[in-house]
Structure formats: C-alpha cells, structure tokens
C-alpha positions as CSV (number, residue, x, y, z in Angstrom):
1,M,87.6,136.4,88.2
2,I,88.5,132.9,89.5
3,H,85.8,130.6,90.7
4,L,86.8,128.0,93.3
5,N,85.1,125.5,95.5
6,F,86.0,126.1,99.3
7,S,87.0,122.3,99.4
8,H,89.5,122.7,96.5
9,L,92.1,124.7,98.5
10,T,94.5,121.8,98.6
11,Q,98.3,122.2,98.1
12,E,97.7,121.0,94.4
13,M,95.2,123.7,93.8
14,Q,97.4,126.4,95.5
15,E,100.3,125.3,93.3
16,E,98.1,125.4,90.1
17,L,97.0,129.0,91.1
18,L,100.7,130.0,91.6
19,M,101.5,128.5,88.1
20,M,98.7,130.5,86.5
21,A,99.9,133.7,88.2
22,R,103.6,133.0,87.0
23,E,102.4,132.5,83.5
24,H,100.5,135.8,83.7
25,V,103.6,137.6,85.1
26,E,105.7,136.0,82.3
27,H,103.4,137.3,79.7
28,L,103.2,140.9,81.1
29,Y,106.8,141.6,82.5
30,K,109.2,138.9,81.2
31,D,111.4,141.3,79.3
32,S,111.5,144.1,82.0
33,I,112.3,141.4,84.7
34,Q,115.1,139.9,82.6
35,S,116.4,143.4,81.9
36,Y,116.3,144.3,85.6
37,C,118.2,141.1,86.6
38,D,120.7,141.6,84.0
39,K,121.4,145.1,85.2
40,N,121.4,144.4,88.9
41,G,122.6,140.7,89.0
42,G,119.3,139.4,90.5
43,N,118.0,135.9,90.4
44,H,115.4,135.8,87.5
45,E,113.4,132.8,88.8
46,K,113.2,134.1,92.3
47,L,112.1,137.5,91.1
48,M,109.6,135.7,88.9
49,D,108.2,133.7,91.8
50,E,107.9,136.9,94.0
51,E,105.9,138.8,91.4
52,A,103.7,135.8,90.8
53,I,102.8,135.8,94.5
54,K,102.2,139.4,94.3
55,M,99.9,138.8,91.3
56,L,97.8,136.4,93.3
57,Y,96.7,139.2,95.6
58,T,95.3,141.2,92.5
59,Y,92.9,138.5,91.5
60,D,89.1,138.4,92.3
61,Y,88.1,135.1,93.8
62,V,84.6,133.6,93.9
63,F,84.3,130.9,96.5
64,N,81.4,128.4,96.3
65,I,80.8,126.8,99.8
C-alpha cells in the first residue's frame, strides 16, 4: 500500500512512482522481458516502461486529504 498526500501528486511525485514501479518490474520480470526482446526484436526500455505503467494500476493507494 502506498500512502500519499493529495497535494503530493506533482510531476516529480508521478515520476518517482513510475521509477518505483519500474524497479519492481525489473526485479520481477527482467529476464523474461529481455528474453522476449531478444527473440522478437522489441525495444527493451520501451517494454519495461509499458510494464511499469501497468504495474502502477496494481498498487493500492491511500490518499490523505
């Protein structure tokens, strides 16, 4: 669960959340994504970013207003 203040939804906070999700994706799926890109010629960085954005939707957020 991620606790946020409603006033902290700045661009910087959004980027920080995306970086956190990207690290989580790298921890969970780095080898499988690399293997997929090697076989299919995909862009590894772009695919990691797409998976990180998907990961953001799986988190539970608590907003303090």
